[in-house]
All heavy atoms as TSV, in Angstrom:
chain	resi	resn	atom	element	x	y	z
A	1	MET	N	N	-1.127	27.452	-6.473
A	1	MET	CA	C	-1.155	26.120	-7.030
A	1	MET	C	C	-2.715	26.042	-7.659
A	1	MET	O	O	-3.620	26.280	-7.075
A	1	MET	CB	C	-1.049	25.109	-5.827
A	1	MET	CG	C	-0.901	23.694	-6.221
A	1	MET	SD	S	-0.475	22.633	-4.919
A	1	MET	CE	C	1.321	22.612	-4.925
A	2	ASP	N	N	-2.635	25.433	-8.840
A	2	ASP	CA	C	-3.990	25.326	-9.502
A	2	ASP	C	C	-4.651	24.032	-9.133
A	2	ASP	O	O	-4.028	23.094	-8.425
A	2	ASP	CB	C	-3.794	25.424	-11.058
A	2	ASP	CG	C	-2.962	24.314	-11.669
A	2	ASP	OD1	O	-2.638	23.375	-10.963
A	2	ASP	OD2	O	-2.749	24.315	-12.879
A	3	ASP	N	N	-5.901	23.883	-9.549
A	3	ASP	CA	C	-6.709	22.763	-9.190
A	3	ASP	C	C	-6.081	21.406	-9.587
A	3	ASP	O	O	-6.134	20.458	-8.794
A	3	ASP	CB	C	-8.121	22.808	-9.771
A	3	ASP	CG	C	-8.902	24.038	-9.278
A	3	ASP	OD1	O	-8.509	24.619	-8.136
A	3	ASP	OD2	O	-10.044	24.366	-9.755
A	4	VAL	N	N	-5.550	21.320	-10.757
A	4	VAL	CA	C	-4.891	20.091	-11.233
A	4	VAL	C	C	-3.738	19.864	-10.500
A	4	VAL	O	O	-3.657	18.557	-10.046
A	4	VAL	CB	C	-4.572	20.220	-12.812
A	4	VAL	CG1	C	-3.803	19.000	-13.235
A	4	VAL	CG2	C	-5.826	20.526	-13.639
A	5	ALA	N	N	-2.969	20.617	-10.168
A	5	ALA	CA	C	-1.821	20.460	-9.297
A	5	ALA	C	C	-2.144	19.953	-7.918
A	5	ALA	O	O	-1.568	19.005	-7.295
A	5	ALA	CB	C	-0.853	21.611	-9.187
A	6	VAL	N	N	-3.188	20.500	-7.215
A	6	VAL	CA	C	-3.720	20.149	-6.014
A	6	VAL	C	C	-4.174	18.726	-6.078
A	6	VAL	O	O	-3.876	17.829	-5.159
A	6	VAL	CB	C	-4.778	21.040	-5.431
A	6	VAL	CG1	C	-5.427	20.466	-4.295
A	6	VAL	CG2	C	-4.207	22.419	-5.180
A	7	ASN	N	N	-4.964	18.450	-7.093
A	7	ASN	CA	C	-5.467	17.050	-7.286
A	7	ASN	C	C	-4.353	16.106	-7.339
A	7	ASN	O	O	-4.441	14.908	-6.753
A	7	ASN	CB	C	-6.450	16.893	-8.380
A	7	ASN	CG	C	-7.796	17.527	-8.303
A	7	ASN	OD1	O	-8.296	17.713	-7.049
A	7	ASN	ND2	N	-8.460	17.887	-9.184
A	8	ILE	N	N	-3.382	16.312	-8.181
A	8	ILE	CA	C	-2.256	15.418	-8.355
A	8	ILE	C	C	-1.455	15.216	-6.970
A	8	ILE	O	O	-1.174	14.118	-6.630
A	8	ILE	CB	C	-1.300	15.927	-9.395
A	8	ILE	CG1	C	-2.034	15.885	-10.845
A	8	ILE	CG2	C	-0.002	15.178	-9.438
A	8	ILE	CD1	C	-1.193	16.585	-11.873
A	9	MET	N	N	-1.181	16.256	-6.283
A	9	MET	CA	C	-0.616	16.261	-4.952
A	9	MET	C	C	-1.330	15.368	-3.989
A	9	MET	O	O	-0.776	14.504	-3.396
A	9	MET	CB	C	-0.474	17.699	-4.494
A	9	MET	CG	C	0.238	17.634	-3.045
A	9	MET	SD	S	0.381	19.233	-2.272
A	9	MET	CE	C	-1.311	19.632	-2.061
A	10	VAL	N	N	-2.651	15.550	-3.849
A	10	VAL	CA	C	-3.458	14.737	-3.035
A	10	VAL	C	C	-3.486	13.359	-3.348
A	10	VAL	O	O	-3.315	12.441	-2.548
A	10	VAL	CB	C	-4.888	15.296	-2.854
A	10	VAL	CG1	C	-5.873	14.421	-2.128
A	10	VAL	CG2	C	-4.871	16.731	-2.241
A	11	ASP	N	N	-3.576	13.135	-4.661
A	11	ASP	CA	C	-3.570	11.703	-5.153
A	11	ASP	C	C	-2.133	11.050	-4.807
A	11	ASP	O	O	-2.268	9.864	-4.459
A	11	ASP	CB	C	-3.792	11.608	-6.648
A	11	ASP	CG	C	-5.207	11.872	-7.100
A	11	ASP	OD1	O	-6.244	11.794	-6.159
A	11	ASP	OD2	O	-5.450	12.196	-8.295
A	12	ASP	N	N	-1.173	11.741	-5.018
A	12	ASP	CA	C	0.148	11.235	-4.595
A	12	ASP	C	C	0.268	10.980	-3.214
A	12	ASP	O	O	0.878	9.890	-2.665
A	12	ASP	CB	C	1.315	12.206	-5.050
A	12	ASP	CG	C	1.524	12.215	-6.522
A	12	ASP	OD1	O	1.014	11.307	-7.174
A	12	ASP	OD2	O	2.163	13.201	-7.031
A	13	PHE	N	N	-0.197	11.835	-2.249
A	13	PHE	CA	C	-0.256	11.702	-0.823
A	13	PHE	C	C	-1.058	10.401	-0.502
A	13	PHE	O	O	-0.718	9.610	0.373
A	13	PHE	CB	C	-0.853	12.872	-0.047
A	13	PHE	CG	C	0.220	13.870	0.287
A	13	PHE	CD1	C	-0.111	15.182	0.122
A	13	PHE	CD2	C	1.379	13.573	0.748
A	13	PHE	CE1	C	0.728	16.245	0.438
A	13	PHE	CE2	C	2.366	14.650	1.150
A	13	PHE	CZ	C	1.949	15.898	0.938
A	14	ILE	N	N	-2.184	10.262	-1.079
A	14	ILE	CA	C	-3.130	9.120	-0.873
A	14	ILE	C	C	-2.426	7.818	-1.322
A	14	ILE	O	O	-2.377	6.783	-0.490
A	14	ILE	CB	C	-4.436	9.240	-1.533
A	14	ILE	CG1	C	-5.227	10.373	-0.774
A	14	ILE	CG2	C	-5.184	7.875	-1.477
A	14	ILE	CD1	C	-6.442	10.731	-1.628
A	15	ALA	N	N	-1.774	7.769	-2.397
A	15	ALA	CA	C	-1.015	6.582	-2.835
A	15	ALA	C	C	0.106	6.288	-1.956
A	15	ALA	O	O	0.307	5.057	-1.550
A	15	ALA	CB	C	-0.620	6.773	-4.241
A	16	ALA	N	N	0.722	7.236	-1.447
A	16	ALA	CA	C	1.940	6.972	-0.538
A	16	ALA	C	C	1.339	6.675	0.796
A	16	ALA	O	O	2.035	5.740	1.401
A	16	ALA	CB	C	2.665	8.279	-0.305
A	17	TYR	N	N	0.305	7.127	1.257
A	17	TYR	CA	C	-0.308	6.623	2.536
A	17	TYR	C	C	-0.713	5.231	2.476
A	17	TYR	O	O	-0.456	4.337	3.276
A	17	TYR	CB	C	-1.508	7.447	2.858
A	17	TYR	CG	C	-2.172	7.038	4.080
A	17	TYR	CD1	C	-1.761	7.338	5.301
A	17	TYR	CD2	C	-3.427	6.307	3.996
A	17	TYR	CE1	C	-2.440	6.812	6.594
A	17	TYR	CE2	C	-4.088	5.922	5.062
A	17	TYR	CZ	C	-3.613	6.097	6.368
A	17	TYR	OH	O	-4.277	5.645	7.477
A	18	LEU	N	N	-1.368	4.802	1.396
A	18	LEU	CA	C	-1.813	3.391	1.169
A	18	LEU	C	C	-0.587	2.454	1.126
A	18	LEU	O	O	-0.671	1.383	1.665
A	18	LEU	CB	C	-2.690	3.341	-0.074
A	18	LEU	CG	C	-4.120	3.952	0.011
A	18	LEU	CD1	C	-4.762	3.856	-1.301
A	18	LEU	CD2	C	-4.935	3.394	1.141
A	19	GLU	N	N	0.375	2.897	0.479
A	19	GLU	CA	C	1.654	2.015	0.401
A	19	GLU	C	C	2.261	1.865	1.645
A	19	GLU	O	O	2.651	0.766	2.037
A	19	GLU	CB	C	2.623	2.664	-0.607
A	19	GLU	CG	C	3.916	1.863	-0.716
A	19	GLU	CD	C	4.945	2.537	-1.669
A	19	GLU	OE1	O	4.439	3.326	-2.627
A	19	GLU	OE2	O	6.124	2.371	-1.539
A	20	ALA	N	N	2.347	2.955	2.512
A	20	ALA	CA	C	2.876	2.851	3.813
A	20	ALA	C	C	2.113	1.958	4.700
A	20	ALA	O	O	2.605	1.245	5.512
A	20	ALA	CB	C	2.973	4.323	4.433
A	21	CYS	N	N	0.792	2.008	4.616
A	21	CYS	CA	C	-0.134	1.095	5.296
A	21	CYS	C	C	0.023	-0.352	4.843
A	21	CYS	O	O	0.203	-1.280	5.705
A	21	CYS	CB	C	-1.520	1.483	5.237
A	21	CYS	SG	S	-1.962	2.963	6.057
A	22	ASP	N	N	0.199	-0.530	3.564
A	22	ASP	CA	C	0.371	-1.932	3.011
A	22	ASP	C	C	1.669	-2.505	3.472
A	22	ASP	O	O	1.815	-3.685	3.667
A	22	ASP	CB	C	0.303	-1.970	1.627
A	22	ASP	CG	C	-1.100	-1.731	1.003
A	22	ASP	OD1	O	-2.173	-1.818	1.814
A	22	ASP	OD2	O	-1.259	-1.423	-0.182
A	23	THR	N	N	2.752	-1.725	3.654
A	23	THR	CA	C	4.062	-2.142	4.018
A	23	THR	C	C	4.207	-2.207	5.503
A	23	THR	O	O	5.367	-2.596	6.002
A	23	THR	CB	C	5.160	-1.328	3.339
A	23	THR	OG1	O	5.098	-0.077	3.728
A	23	THR	CG2	C	5.075	-1.589	1.886
A	24	GLY	N	N	3.249	-1.658	6.256
A	24	GLY	CA	C	3.374	-1.698	7.707
A	24	GLY	C	C	4.326	-0.602	8.320
A	24	GLY	O	O	4.674	-0.589	9.503
A	25	ASP	N	N	4.572	0.420	7.498
A	25	ASP	CA	C	5.367	1.557	7.931
A	25	ASP	C	C	4.508	2.515	8.695
A	25	ASP	O	O	4.025	3.481	8.013
A	25	ASP	CB	C	6.097	2.134	6.665
A	25	ASP	CG	C	7.221	3.170	7.143
A	25	ASP	OD1	O	7.157	3.673	8.345
A	25	ASP	OD2	O	7.912	3.445	6.278
A	26	GLU	N	N	4.255	2.290	9.886
A	26	GLU	CA	C	3.264	3.215	10.644
A	26	GLU	C	C	3.744	4.644	10.766
A	26	GLU	O	O	3.003	5.521	10.745
A	26	GLU	CB	C	2.986	2.503	12.001
A	26	GLU	CG	C	2.321	1.211	11.877
A	26	GLU	CD	C	2.124	0.665	13.244
A	26	GLU	OE1	O	2.247	1.359	14.350
A	26	GLU	OE2	O	1.845	-0.609	13.337
A	27	ALA	N	N	5.045	4.830	10.990
A	27	ALA	CA	C	5.608	6.156	11.147
A	27	ALA	C	C	5.320	6.997	9.906
A	27	ALA	O	O	4.855	8.193	9.938
A	27	ALA	CB	C	7.047	6.154	11.431
A	28	ARG	N	N	5.635	6.370	8.663
A	28	ARG	CA	C	5.472	7.069	7.412
A	28	ARG	C	C	3.889	7.288	7.222
A	28	ARG	O	O	3.643	8.445	6.812
A	28	ARG	CB	C	5.994	6.198	6.316
A	28	ARG	CG	C	5.951	6.751	4.937
A	28	ARG	CD	C	6.733	5.989	3.840
A	28	ARG	NE	N	6.357	6.318	2.678
A	28	ARG	CZ	C	6.075	5.603	1.554
A	28	ARG	NH1	N	6.204	4.295	1.729
A	28	ARG	NH2	N	5.777	6.030	0.435
A	29	ALA	N	N	3.108	6.409	7.471
A	29	ALA	CA	C	1.665	6.536	7.303
A	29	ALA	C	C	1.235	7.714	8.157
A	29	ALA	O	O	0.372	8.532	7.718
A	29	ALA	CB	C	0.995	5.268	7.632
A	30	GLU	N	N	1.658	7.795	9.351
A	30	GLU	CA	C	1.274	8.955	10.355
A	30	GLU	C	C	1.628	10.237	9.743
A	30	GLU	O	O	0.952	11.254	9.838
A	30	GLU	CB	C	1.824	8.641	11.747
A	30	GLU	CG	C	1.345	9.780	12.698
A	30	GLU	CD	C	1.949	9.536	14.073
A	30	GLU	OE1	O	2.520	8.355	14.384
A	30	GLU	OE2	O	1.813	10.370	14.875
A	31	VAL	N	N	2.917	10.419	9.212
A	31	VAL	CA	C	3.373	11.744	8.631
A	31	VAL	C	C	2.497	12.047	7.507
A	31	VAL	O	O	1.991	13.190	7.363
A	31	VAL	CB	C	4.798	11.577	8.267
A	31	VAL	CG1	C	5.228	12.759	7.510
A	31	VAL	CG2	C	5.748	11.367	9.469
A	32	ILE	N	N	2.252	11.099	6.621
A	32	ILE	CA	C	1.359	11.426	5.384
A	32	ILE	C	C	-0.032	11.713	5.804
A	32	ILE	O	O	-0.701	12.696	5.109
A	32	ILE	CB	C	1.451	10.256	4.397
A	32	ILE	CG1	C	2.872	10.001	3.939
A	32	ILE	CG2	C	0.597	10.462	3.143
A	32	ILE	CD1	C	3.144	8.690	3.277
A	33	GLN	N	N	-0.524	11.019	6.765
A	33	GLN	CA	C	-1.825	11.259	7.313
A	33	GLN	C	C	-2.054	12.724	7.763
A	33	GLN	O	O	-2.911	13.471	7.507
A	33	GLN	CB	C	-2.296	10.382	8.388
A	33	GLN	CG	C	-3.653	10.447	8.937
A	33	GLN	CD	C	-3.942	9.626	10.109
A	33	GLN	OE1	O	-3.052	9.243	10.813
A	33	GLN	NE2	N	-5.212	9.291	10.203
A	34	LYS	N	N	-0.998	13.165	8.574
A	34	LYS	CA	C	-0.997	14.618	9.066
A	34	LYS	C	C	-0.844	15.551	7.920
A	34	LYS	O	O	-1.496	16.602	7.997
A	34	LYS	CB	C	0.129	14.700	10.089
A	34	LYS	CG	C	-0.125	13.995	11.278
A	34	LYS	CD	C	1.055	14.155	12.305
A	34	LYS	CE	C	0.857	13.351	13.633
A	34	LYS	NZ	N	1.849	13.617	14.501
A	35	ALA	N	N	-0.156	15.168	6.868
A	35	ALA	CA	C	0.006	16.193	5.796
A	35	ALA	C	C	-1.339	16.346	5.015
A	35	ALA	O	O	-1.774	17.335	4.583
A	35	ALA	CB	C	1.061	15.599	4.830
A	36	LEU	N	N	-2.057	15.118	4.836
A	36	LEU	CA	C	-3.395	15.230	4.206
A	36	LEU	C	C	-4.382	15.973	5.043
A	36	LEU	O	O	-5.203	16.736	4.477
A	36	LEU	CB	C	-4.002	13.774	4.019
A	36	LEU	CG	C	-3.271	13.044	2.857
A	36	LEU	CD1	C	-3.648	11.529	2.977
A	36	LEU	CD2	C	-3.848	13.582	1.527
A	37	ILE	N	N	-4.285	15.890	6.310
A	37	ILE	CA	C	-5.114	16.688	7.231
A	37	ILE	C	C	-4.887	18.138	7.005
A	37	ILE	O	O	-5.750	18.991	6.936
A	37	ILE	CB	C	-5.081	16.244	8.683
A	37	ILE	CG1	C	-5.643	14.829	8.864
A	37	ILE	CG2	C	-5.590	17.298	9.650
A	37	ILE	CD1	C	-5.344	14.209	10.226
A	38	VAL	N	N	-3.597	18.540	6.964
A	38	VAL	CA	C	-3.229	19.916	6.749
A	38	VAL	C	C	-3.744	20.439	5.373
A	38	VAL	O	O	-4.350	21.461	5.269
A	38	VAL	CB	C	-1.733	20.077	6.948
A	38	VAL	CG1	C	-1.246	21.501	6.488
A	38	VAL	CG2	C	-1.174	19.789	8.339
A	39	VAL	N	N	-3.459	19.687	4.425
A	39	VAL	CA	C	-3.897	20.015	3.011
A	39	VAL	C	C	-5.473	20.197	3.122
A	39	VAL	O	O	-6.034	21.167	2.616
A	39	VAL	CB	C	-3.475	19.099	2.011
A	39	VAL	CG1	C	-4.244	19.379	0.694
A	39	VAL	CG2	C	-1.968	19.102	1.834
A	40	GLY	N	N	-6.205	19.285	3.611
A	40	GLY	CA	C	-7.588	19.290	3.707
A	40	GLY	C	C	-8.152	20.569	4.461
A	40	GLY	O	O	-9.152	21.219	4.036
A	41	ARG	N	N	-7.544	20.903	5.476
A	41	ARG	CA	C	-7.957	22.056	6.353
A	41	ARG	C	C	-7.721	23.316	5.508
A	41	ARG	O	O	-8.572	24.181	5.578
A	41	ARG	CB	C	-7.292	22.096	7.767
A	41	ARG	CG	C	-7.768	20.972	8.651
A	41	ARG	CD	C	-7.111	21.085	9.996
A	41	ARG	NE	N	-7.772	20.058	10.878
A	41	ARG	CZ	C	-7.199	19.588	11.860
A	41	ARG	NH1	N	-5.989	20.005	12.288
A	41	ARG	NH2	N	-7.784	18.728	12.640
A	42	PHE	N	N	-6.522	23.403	4.932
A	42	PHE	CA	C	-6.243	24.545	4.140
A	42	PHE	C	C	-7.205	24.729	2.950
A	42	PHE	O	O	-7.823	25.914	2.753
A	42	PHE	CB	C	-4.831	24.342	3.540
A	42	PHE	CG	C	-4.514	25.498	2.538
A	42	PHE	CD1	C	-4.113	26.783	2.981
A	42	PHE	CD2	C	-4.561	25.250	1.242
A	42	PHE	CE1	C	-3.809	27.801	2.154
A	42	PHE	CE2	C	-4.194	26.398	0.273
A	42	PHE	CZ	C	-3.843	27.513	0.814
A	43	LEU	N	N	-7.461	23.716	2.303
A	43	LEU	CA	C	-8.623	23.826	1.228
A	43	LEU	C	C	-10.015	24.159	1.681
A	43	LEU	O	O	-10.632	24.909	1.178
A	43	LEU	CB	C	-8.713	22.395	0.426
A	43	LEU	CG	C	-7.447	22.070	-0.377
A	43	LEU	CD1	C	-7.586	20.613	-1.006
A	43	LEU	CD2	C	-7.198	23.086	-1.464
A	44	ALA	N	N	-10.327	23.620	2.939
A	44	ALA	CA	C	-11.614	23.941	3.501
A	44	ALA	C	C	-11.681	25.441	3.883
A	44	ALA	O	O	-12.693	26.100	3.764
A	44	ALA	CB	C	-11.878	23.033	4.666
A	45	THR	N	N	-10.572	26.013	4.330
A	45	THR	CA	C	-10.584	27.467	4.624
A	45	THR	C	C	-10.630	28.286	3.349
A	45	THR	O	O	-11.235	29.380	3.456
A	45	THR	CB	C	-9.427	27.892	5.594
A	45	THR	OG1	O	-8.270	27.638	4.897
A	45	THR	CG2	C	-9.367	27.070	6.838
A	46	LYS	N	N	-10.013	27.895	2.340
A	46	LYS	CA	C	-9.985	28.623	1.100
A	46	LYS	C	C	-11.203	28.613	0.370
A	46	LYS	O	O	-11.731	29.488	-0.317
A	46	LYS	CB	C	-8.726	28.190	0.298
A	46	LYS	CG	C	-7.431	28.599	0.838
A	46	LYS	CD	C	-7.299	30.057	0.981
A	46	LYS	CE	C	-5.853	30.404	1.576
A	46	LYS	NZ	N	-5.771	31.796	1.972
A	47	LEU	N	N	-11.767	27.221	0.365
A	47	LEU	CA	C	-13.056	27.100	-0.513
A	47	LEU	C	C	-14.308	27.326	0.312
A	47	LEU	O	O	-15.357	27.644	-0.109
A	47	LEU	CB	C	-13.051	25.649	-0.947
A	47	LEU	CG	C	-11.786	25.294	-1.768
A	47	LEU	CD1	C	-12.104	23.721	-2.080
A	47	LEU	CD2	C	-11.951	25.940	-3.164
A	48	GLY	N	N	-14.288	27.158	1.638
A	48	GLY	CA	C	-15.443	27.019	2.422
A	48	GLY	C	C	-15.866	25.652	2.645
A	48	GLY	O	O	-15.603	24.797	1.809
A	49	PRO	N	N	-16.571	25.337	3.698
A	49	PRO	CA	C	-16.860	23.905	3.917
A	49	PRO	C	C	-17.793	23.274	2.830
A	49	PRO	O	O	-17.420	22.110	2.454
A	49	PRO	CB	C	-17.623	23.933	5.202
A	49	PRO	CG	C	-17.539	25.292	5.702
A	49	PRO	CD	C	-16.899	26.124	4.654
A	50	LYS	N	N	-18.607	23.897	2.385
A	50	LYS	CA	C	-19.547	23.261	1.394
A	50	LYS	C	C	-18.954	23.007	0.031
A	50	LYS	O	O	-18.944	21.870	-0.508
A	50	LYS	CB	C	-20.799	24.283	0.995
A	50	LYS	CG	C	-21.789	23.621	0.126
A	50	LYS	CD	C	-23.067	24.447	0.071
A	50	LYS	CE	C	-24.103	23.903	-0.921
A	50	LYS	NZ	N	-25.233	24.735	-0.996
A	51	ALA	N	N	-18.106	23.994	-0.485
A	51	ALA	CA	C	-17.288	23.679	-1.678
A	51	ALA	C	C	-16.285	22.695	-1.434
A	51	ALA	O	O	-15.913	21.969	-2.416
A	51	ALA	CB	C	-16.713	25.041	-2.207
A	52	ALA	N	N	-15.760	22.452	-0.218
A	52	ALA	CA	C	-14.641	21.525	0.142
A	52	ALA	C	C	-15.262	20.115	0.285
A	52	ALA	O	O	-14.517	19.172	0.293
A	52	ALA	CB	C	-13.848	21.939	1.161
A	53	GLY	N	N	-16.645	20.054	0.227
A	53	GLY	CA	C	-17.193	18.685	0.399
A	53	GLY	C	C	-17.379	18.292	1.752
A	53	GLY	O	O	-17.510	17.161	2.119
A	54	VAL	N	N	-17.308	19.234	2.770
A	54	VAL	CA	C	-17.495	19.028	4.188
A	54	VAL	C	C	-18.898	19.014	4.562
A	54	VAL	O	O	-19.627	20.042	4.355
A	54	VAL	CB	C	-16.611	19.972	5.094
A	54	VAL	CG1	C	-16.847	19.631	6.587
A	54	VAL	CG2	C	-15.104	19.819	4.732
A	55	LEU	N	N	-19.483	17.949	5.181
A	55	LEU	CA	C	-20.727	17.887	5.549
A	55	LEU	C	C	-20.988	18.633	6.817
A	55	LEU	O	O	-20.255	18.571	7.757
A	55	LEU	CB	C	-21.294	16.471	5.752
A	55	LEU	CG	C	-21.276	15.557	4.463
A	55	LEU	CD1	C	-21.601	14.187	4.937
A	55	LEU	CD2	C	-22.070	16.117	3.429
A	56	MET	N	N	-21.868	19.555	6.892
A	56	MET	CA	C	-22.263	20.350	8.009
A	56	MET	C	C	-23.596	19.980	8.585
A	56	MET	O	O	-24.477	19.764	7.760
A	56	MET	CB	C	-22.264	21.887	7.694
A	56	MET	CG	C	-20.906	22.388	7.038
A	56	MET	SD	S	-19.505	22.261	8.176
A	56	MET	CE	C	-19.788	23.564	9.328
A	57	ASN	N	N	-23.659	19.879	9.873
A	57	ASN	CA	C	-25.017	19.563	10.389
A	57	ASN	C	C	-25.818	20.769	10.688
A	57	ASN	O	O	-25.422	21.849	10.906
A	57	ASN	CB	C	-24.731	18.872	11.813
A	57	ASN	CG	C	-24.278	17.416	11.634
A	57	ASN	OD1	O	-24.456	16.874	10.461
A	57	ASN	ND2	N	-23.651	16.939	12.620
């Protein structure tokens, strides 16, 4: 998956999460939140924390 596709996917997940929160669909918001965490962790392992934008102490 290229950078553009990943950005589009993450943007779509974020939009869906915000919509779920706005409509009070807690179950849907939780599923999408978990998907975003999985994607974020995957990117962090592939890029390394600094390139992924993760602050390290």
